[in-house]
N, C-alpha and C positions, 0 to 999 in steps of 0.2 A: 537647268531649272529655267521655267518660263515665267518670265516677270509680267506683272499685271499693268495695264494703262496707268493705273493710280501709282504704283512704285515708279514708274519711268516719270511721271509728272512731278512726283516728289523730288526725285534727284535732279531733274531740270529747275525746279525751284530753288533747292540748296545751292546749285551753281550759280544760279542768277544772284543770290545774296553774296556769295562769296565774291563774285566779279564787282559787286559796287564797293565792297570793303577792301578789295585787293589794291595796294599800292603800286604794285608793278604792272603797267599796261599791257603788256604782253600776255602776262598770266591771265589778266582780267580778261583780254580778247579770247584766249583758249577757253576759258571757263564760259564765256557767253556763247562760243562755238559749240562746245560740248552740251550746253543747255539747249541749243536747239536741236542738236542730235537726239538727245533724250525726248524732247517733244515730238519729233518725227517716229521715235520708237513707240511712243505712247500711242500715236495715231495708227500706226501699223498693228499694235497689240488690240486696240479697240476694234479694228477692221477685223483681225483675225477671229476675236471673241464674237463678233457680230456673225460671221460666215459660219462659226461652229454651231451657233444657236439657230439659224436659219438654213435649213439643208437646201440645196440647190434640187430642182426638179428636174429629172432625166426621162424624158418620154420613151428612151431606147431601153431603160433599165426592164428586167424582167418583172419587177415589182415596184411600182411607183412609191410605195410605202415602205419599202426595205431601208432599213438604216445601216445595212452591212457595206461597206465600201468595196470597190472592185480591187482585187489583188494586184493589179498593175501600180496600184497607187500606194501600196504598202511602203515602199522605200520613202516616200515623202513623210513618214510619221517620224518623228523625233523620238529616237529611244533615250533614256535617262543616261547620264553619264556613269562611270563606274563609282563616283563618289556621292551619288544622289542618294537620297534617304530611301529607306525600305518601303516607305508609304508612295514616294514617287514610282519605285518600280512595281508595287503592287497595281497602282492606277494604271501604269503601262500595261500590264498584264491583261488586266480587265478590258482595256481597249483593244487588245489584240483578240481576246477571246470572244468579242462581238462580231468579229469579221468572219468572212466566207471561209469556208475550210479550203486551203491551199497549202502546198508544200513550204513555200516561203513562211507563211503565217504560222505554221506548225514548227518550223526551225526556230522562229523569233520567240514563240512561246516556250519552246524547250530552254532556249538561253535565258529568258527571262525567270524561268522557274529556278534554274541551277543558281542564278544570281541571287535570287530573293532567299533561297534556302541556306546559301553561304552568309549572307547578311543576317539571317534569323540565327545560325549557328553562333556567329561572332557576337551577336547582342546577347545570347544566353549560353554562355560557356559551359 
């Protein structure tokens, strides 16, 4: 599951509040450190969100208006874990189906379709 900037910031705020009420100074220091980690994660999530909203211009691409990623970048797409929801898997499949036709893409689509079918079967016995 991919957490949003807001979720990371909320966790940082919770940890900050806990650190202020913690009587053990070591625990308070750890909570402050974790709060700063969550702030950094929020910053990364915001940057990643911004990158996905504004596609980079590639003058060497066959079509500058094409939104289909190059198959060599497919490995960088995070697939949902086995315990993720059916909706997450369906969103992942939708993302794969927008990509250029490639052997790796087809195998990932086949795998996602099998997992989605299994999740649907378990949801509706």
